[in-house]
Structure formats: structure tokens, C-alpha cells
C-alpha positions in Angstrom: -14.5 -17.5 3.0 -17.1 -18.0 0.1 -16.5 -15.0 -2.0 -12.6 -16.0 -2.2 -11.8 -18.2 -5.1 -8.2 -19.6 -4.8 -6.1 -22.6 -4.7 -4.1 -21.2 -1.8 -5.5 -18.9 0.7 -3.8 -17.5 3.6 -5.7 -14.5 5.8 -4.3 -13.0 9.1 -6.1 -12.3 11.8 -8.8 -9.6 12.4 -9.3 -9.5 8.2 -12.6 -8.1 7.5 -13.8 -8.8 3.7 -17.5 -7.5 2.9 -19.8 -10.2 1.8 -20.4 -8.2 -1.8 -16.4 -8.2 -2.5 -15.3 -10.6 -4.9 -11.7 -12.3 -4.8 -10.4 -14.7 -7.7 -7.9 -15.1 -10.5 -8.2 -13.2 -13.9 -10.1 -16.2 -15.3 -11.3 -18.7 -12.8 -9.8 -19.5 -9.5 -6.8 -17.6 -8.5 -3.4 -19.1 -7.6 -2.6 -17.8 -4.4 -4.3 -14.9 -1.8 -2.8 -13.7 1.0 -4.3 -10.9 3.1 -2.8 -9.6 6.2 -3.7 -8.8 9.7 -6.3 -6.3 10.5 -6.7 -5.5 6.7 -10.4 -4.4 5.5 -11.8 -5.1 1.8 -14.7 -3.0 1.3 -18.4 -3.4 -0.5 -18.2 -4.4 -4.4 -14.3 -5.0 -4.3 -13.4 -6.7 -7.3 -9.6 -8.6 -6.9 -9.3 -10.6 -10.3 -5.6 -11.6 -9.7 -4.0 -14.7 -10.1 -1.4 -14.0 -7.3 -2.5 -11.4 -4.9 -0.7 -10.4 -1.8 -1.9 -7.4 0.6 -0.3 -6.7 4.0 -1.3 -5.6 7.5 -3.6 -2.9 8.5 -4.8 -1.8 5.0 -7.7 -0.7 4.0 -9.4 -1.0 0.3 -12.5 1.2 0.0 -15.7 0.2 -1.9 -15.8 -0.4 -5.6 -11.9 -1.1 -6.0 -10.7 -3.1 -8.8 -7.8 -5.0 -9.1 -7.2 -7.0 -12.3 -4.2 -8.8 -14.0 -2.4 -12.0 -14.8 1.1 -11.5 -13.1 1.5 -11.1 -9.7 0.1 -7.8 -7.6 1.8 -7.0 -4.1 0.7 -4.5 -1.8 2.9 -3.7 1.3 1.8 -2.8 5.0 -0.5 -0.1 6.0 -1.8 0.7 2.5 -4.8 3.0 1.8 -6.8 2.6 -1.2 -9.4 5.1 -2.2 -13.0 4.2 -3.4 -13.2 3.6 -7.2 -9.9 2.9 -7.8 -8.1 0.6 -10.3 -4.8 -1.2 -10.3 -3.6 -3.3 -13.2 -1.5 -6.0 -12.9 -1.3 -7.4 -16.6 2.4 -6.4 -16.6 3.0 -7.1 -13.0 2.6 -4.3 -10.0 4.6 -4.2 -6.8 3.2 -1.4 -4.1 5.6 -1.0 -1.2 4.6 -0.1 2.6 2.6 2.9 3.7 1.2 3.8 0.4 -1.7 5.8 -0.3 -3.8 5.4 -3.5 -6.4 8.3 -3.4 -9.9 7.9 -4.7 -10.6 7.2 -8.3 -7.2 6.7 -9.0 -5.8 4.3 -12.0 -2.5 2.4 -11.9 -1.7 1.1 -15.1 0.8 -1.8 -16.1 -0.4 -2.1 -19.7 -1.9 -0.9 -22.7 -3.8 -2.8 -25.5 -6.8 -1.9 -27.5 -6.3 -1.1 -31.2 -6.3 -3.6 -33.9 -3.3 -5.6 -34.8 -5.1 -6.7 -38.0 -4.8 -2.7 -38.9 -1.1 -2.4 -37.8 -1.7 -0.9 -34.5 1.6 -0.1 -33.0 0.5 0.3 -29.4 0.6 -2.8 -27.2 2.8 -3.5 -24.4 3.0 -4.2 -20.8 5.7 -3.3 -18.5 6.0 -3.8 -14.6 4.6 -0.8 -12.2 7.0 -0.5 -9.4 5.9 1.8 -6.5 8.1 2.3 -3.5 7.4 2.9 0.6 5.5 6.1 1.7 4.3 7.0 -1.9 1.0 9.2 -2.0 -1.2 9.5 -5.4 -3.3 11.9 -3.8 -6.6 11.3 -5.9 -7.7 10.9 -9.3 -4.5 10.4 -10.7 -3.5 8.3 -13.7 -0.5 6.5 -13.5 1.5 4.5 -16.4 4.2 1.7 -15.8 6.7 3.7 -14.1 9.4 3.5 -11.3 7.8 5.7 -8.1 11.1 6.0 -5.8 10.4 6.1 -1.9 8.4 9.1 -0.8 7.4 10.6 -4.0 3.9 12.2 -4.4 1.7 13.1 -7.0 -1.0 15.9 -6.2 -4.5 15.5 -7.4 -5.4 15.2 -11.0 -1.8 14.1 -12.1 -1.2 12.0 -15.3 2.2 10.5 -14.6 4.0 9.0 -17.5 7.7 9.3 -16.4 9.3 7.9 -13.2 9.1 9.6 -9.9 12.0 10.4 -7.6 12.8 10.0 -4.0 10.6 12.6 -1.9 9.7 14.9 -5.1 6.5 16.1 -5.9 4.5 16.0 -9.2 1.3 17.5 -10.6 -0.5 18.2 -13.7 -1.2 16.7 -16.9 1.4 15.4 -18.0 2.8 15.4 -14.4 6.1 17.6 -14.1 8.1 18.1 -11.1 7.2 20.8 -8.8 9.8 20.3 -6.2 11.5 23.4 -6.3 8.4 25.2 -6.6 6.5 23.7 -3.1 7.3 21.6 -0.2 8.5 17.7 -0.9 6.0 15.8 1.0 8.5 14.8 3.9 11.2 16.8 5.7 13.6 14.7 8.3 12.6 14.9 12.2 14.9 14.8 14.8 14.8 12.2 17.3 13.6 14.5 20.0 10.8 15.6 17.5 9.8 12.1 17.1 9.9 11.6 20.7 7.5 14.6 21.1 5.0 13.3 18.6 4.6 9.8 20.4 4.3 11.4 23.4 0.8 12.0 22.6 0.0 8.4 23.1 -0.9 6.2 26.4 1.6 3.6 26.1 1.1 0.5 28.3 3.6 -1.8 30.0 3.8 -4.2 27.4 4.9 -1.6 24.7 8.1 0.2 24.4 9.7 2.7 22.2 13.3 2.2 21.3 15.6 4.1 18.8 17.6 1.1 18.0 17.5 -2.7 17.3 20.0 -3.3 19.9 17.3 -2.6 22.7 15.3 -5.3 21.7 15.6 -7.9 24.7 12.2 -9.6 25.2 10.2 -9.8 22.0 7.8 -12.4 23.5 6.4 -10.2 26.3 6.9 -6.7 24.9 6.1 -4.9 21.4 9.2 -2.8 20.5 8.3 -0.1 18.5 11.4 1.5 16.7 11.0 5.4 16.0 13.9 5.7 13.7 13.0 3.3 11.1 9.2 2.9 12.3 9.5 -1.2 12.7 7.9 -3.0 15.3 8.0 -6.7 16.8 5.0 -8.0 16.1 3.2 -10.0 18.8 -0.8 -9.7 18.0 -1.4 -8.7 21.2 -4.3 -7.0 22.0 -2.8 -3.8 23.7 0.0 -4.0 20.1 -3.5 -4.4 17.4 -5.1 -1.1 19.6 -2.1 0.7 19.6 -1.3 0.0 15.9 -5.0 1.2 15.2 -4.5 4.6 17.4 -1.3 5.4 15.6 -2.9 4.9 12.2 -5.7 7.4 13.3 -2.6 10.1 13.4 -1.5 8.9 10.1 1.8 7.1 11.9 2.8 3.9 10.2 4.9 1.1 11.6 5.7 -1.9 9.4 6.6 -5.9 11.4 10.4 -6.4 11.7 11.6 -9.9 11.0 13.5 -11.2 13.8 
């Protein structure tokens, strides 16, 4: 694609990149660009990162900006709203199934004041976001560690680490978990089966509860409802099923066999 400038380019199947998007390094060609299967890069998105990776079934909406000299890695099933900014000058890692609401800013560095005047504020640190993390929208996030399933409400200014399945809000963001529900409440197997019963499942797709049930991954796509992994075959039915699941906000990630 003419709008990708990189020494190494690897694109998955059914990738859609808007002609107005630009993907290259911070200062010229990128070293590596990897974009997973069925991922969408929208209009006027700028990805200016020397080493960029994004997984399968992701959506990056219009006028989003990614930039930085250090690697930026985004997992599977990411949803990144329009006008968002993700900085990787200090290095940024975002896990699977994360939501970055519109107009959010995720930072891994601060730098502006004149060093000749003795400015004390110039630093860069890694930003690490776990799995199933949700920044609802218009959030500003410092280089923190956001543990799995943590959540920041709209307009939050996050300057401290976020604990697993805790919910934060305000400026600066405070832990509100004791006052309101956390993002997730564990479900039983029966409840998960009930949720999955709304979908029509073809003969080459099978729901399982344990990896021990995987018998024929060359011909059947196995979806484990316990750990939300699946055996990726790229079949037409599998892709259609994944997209239908995503329309209901249900997310599975590929299992390495």
C-alpha cells in the first residue's frame, strides 16, 4: 500500500486502510509495521511509529494519531475512538480487548520547558495497559500501569496506576470502586452458555470449556468460553462469527497451538 512506508510490512487478511491514512516512522520510514487480520484504519489516521504492531479485529477511527520512537504494541479487538492520541516516546503496550474512547490522550512522556532555563520536567516512561481495559472517552492518561479490566470514566485524568477491575473517575482520577460497580462481575459457565445461545453456530464452529476438547483444529474453529480464546483458521464462517460476536461486544483472541 502506498500510504505505508516501512522496511518490513506485514498485513493480515481483510485489512482495510483508508487512502488518507499515513503510516510511517517518527522521522521517515518505519522499521516494522504489522497489522492483523480484519483490522480497520480510518480516514486521516496518522501512525508515526518506528515499530508498530496492532492485532486482529481492531478499529482505529478517523483522525487518530499514534507517534513515538519506541515500540507501540496494541493487542487484538482494540476499539480506538476518533481524535484519540497514543504516544510511544517512552514505549507503549496495550493488551487485548481494550477500548480507548474518543478524544482520549495516552502519554508516555512529558517534554517542553527550556533546559537552558533549568526546566525540571522532562521524562519518559513506559505506558502499560493490560487486557480488557476501558478508557471511556476524553481521558488523559500519564505513563502508568493499568491492570487488567480496570476502567476510567469519561473525562478522567489518570496519573496513578489502576488496579485490576477497579473503576476510576475525576481529575485527578480517584478509585470509585467502593461507590459504584466495577467493570466486570464474574459469570458462571451456565450464564456464558446462555449468552452464546443467541448466536447461530455453523457445523465448523464448536463452543468448548477446556482446551482438552480441541480435537480437529484444521477443520473446526473451537471457541473456549472460559478463557475467550479460539483456534484461528480464517474460514469464512469463523470470520463472520467473530464479527457477529463483536457486534455484541463479545471478544475472543487467537490461541497458539
